[in-house]
N, C-alpha and C positions, 0 to 999 in steps of 0.2 A: 827731494832736497837733501844735499849732502852737507853735514854739519860737523864742525870741530868745536868742542867745549873745553875751555880753560878755566879751571876753578880749583883753588887749593884745598877747599873743604871737601873731603872725600864723600861724605854723606850727601851734600848738596850736588856735587858733581854727578854722582851715580843716580841720584833722584831725578835730576834734570834729564839725564840720558834716558832713563826709563820712561819719563813723561813724553819725551819727544818720540821715542820708538813706539810707544803706545798709539801715537798719532800717525804711525806709518812713515815717519821721517827717518832718514838714514844718518845716524851718528857714526861717522867714520873713524873718529878718534877722540879721546879725552886726554887732558893734560893737567898737571898740578903745578907747573912752573912756567914762567914766560918763555924760557928756552925750549921746553917741550912743546909749548903751544906753537911757536914759530916753526919748529921742525915739522910738526904735524901739518900745519898750514902749507908749508913748502911741499911736503910729500903728497898730500891728498888734494890740494887745490879745491877746497870745499866751496859750496854755493854761499855759505855764510859761516862766520866764526862768532862764537859767543865767548866773551872774556870777562873775568872778574877784574874790577879796578885794582883792588889791593891783593897783591900776590907776593910770594917770597922773592928776595930775602928780607926786604925791609917792610913789606906790607904797606907801602905808601902809594906810589903811582906806577908800579911795574906793569900792571895790566894795561893802563893807558899807553905807556911807552911801547908795549908789545903791539897794541892795536895800531898805533901810528907807524911802527916799523912794518907791520904786516901790510898796511895800505901802501907803504913806500915800495915794497917788493911786488905787490899785486894791487895796482891802483884801483881796480874795479871790484875788489873784494868787499862784499857787504859785511859789516861788523856791528854786532849788538853788544854793548858793554853793560855789565850789571854792577850795581853798587849797593852797599848796605845803607848808605846815607846820601843825602843830597850834597854833592861835592861840586859846587858851581865852577870852580877853576878847571877841574878835570873835564866837565861837560863842554865848556867853551873851547878848551884846548883841543879836544877831539874834533869838534865841529868846525873849528876855524879853518881847516884845510878844505872845506866843502862838505855839504850835508848829504849828498847823494849816497844812498846805501848805508846810512849810519843810524844807530839807535843808542839811547842812553836811558836805562830803566833802573828803578829801585828793585832790589831783590824781592821785596814783598809782592811785586807785581807778578812774579812767577806763580804765586799761589792763586792768582786770578787767571786761571788757565786760558779762558777764551780771550781775555785782553792780551795776555802774553803771546799767545799764538798769532793773534792778529798783528801785533807789533813785529814779531819775527818774520812773518810772511811779507809785511810791508817793507821791512829793511832788505830782505832777500830779493825783492823785486825792484830795488833801487830807490825806495822811498826813505822817509825819515820817521823815527819814532823817539820822541823825547818825553820822559815821564812827566805827567801833569804837575807833580809836586816840585820838580825841578823848574818847570816853567813858572809856576806860581811864585817861587822864591826869587827867581830872577826878575820877574815883574815887580816884586816888592822893592827891589833895589834900583829899578830903572829911573829915568828922569835926568840922567846926566847929559843927554842930547836933546836939544829943544825940539827937534823934529818929532820925537816920541810924544812930546806934550801936545802936539797938534791932533793926536788921535782922540776920537770920542771914546767913551766907555765901551760902546758896542764894537767899535773897531779894535779896541784892545782885546776884547773877548775873542774876536775873529783871529787876530794875530796870535793870541795864546794857543788857540786850537791849531792854527797853521804850524806853530812851533812844535806841537805834539806830533805833527805829521799827518793830520787829517786832511782829506780832500774836501772839495766844496760841498758835495752831497752829505758827507758825514758831519761837516760843520753845521749845515742847515738843519739836519736832524737833531743835533745836540742843542742848538739854540732855538729850535722850533720856529724857524723862518723858512722862506722859500730859497731855492737855489739862486734865483735872480737877485734876491736881497744880499746874499753872501757875495755874489759876483760884484755887485755895486760897492759893498764895503771894501772888498779887496782892491778894486780900482782906486778907491779913495785912499787906502793905505799906501799904495804905490805912489800916488801923486804927492801925498804929504811927506813921504820919505824920499822924495825927489828921485824916484826910480823911473827912468824914461823907457818907453817901449823901444827906443832906438839903442838902448844899452845892450851890449853883447854879453848879457848874463841872464840867468834864470831869475826873473824878478821875485818870484815866490821864495826861492832859496835866499836871495839877497836880503829880502825883508826880514826873514827869520834870523839870519846871521847878523844883520844890522842890530836887531834887538838884543840878541844874546851877547854880542860883543860890547854894546853900549851899556848893558846891564852891569858889566864889569869895568866900565870906564876905559875900554880898549880903543875906542874910536878917536 
């Protein structure tokens, strides 16, 4: 796996590169600014890019803007964004263009190496990884759309884990239920969110994005 890292904190940037190289992953370039990051992504066409949310010059949303621009230039590029805090606007802004091959994690998750590497591999393979704390805070704000109110507490649990990017078997293991039970809950979620099998969309992604968008009152 070929990786570009964009992080303005030198110690974190080099530490992350060392961690990934120790896992036999190929860090092809590191960058400290959004411009350097985009140039590295254009030059190396990595399998995944890891970008910090807050980067120079204003340390607000430059990393998100770079991630969106990178995806515009290379639509299939998997991107994992790191943030020091839960920034709900940035999370939904990034995911609103489609969730395939995208992740949003808190930086503290990097210290939990196994979880971080699992999320990185999931994103690189085209999946989704959203930090559980981001999901929890978004759920706390939900309820603006009455369809979300139709969900039972267990269905909300399942949707929250779907939003983190977990597959059915991983959800079953986390909730200590059978795969069949998870499948049944997901069918019910699709029905309650009015997501028809005839729709020309990935209903799993649509359900997660529906929740994330409505948690901000975007729908």
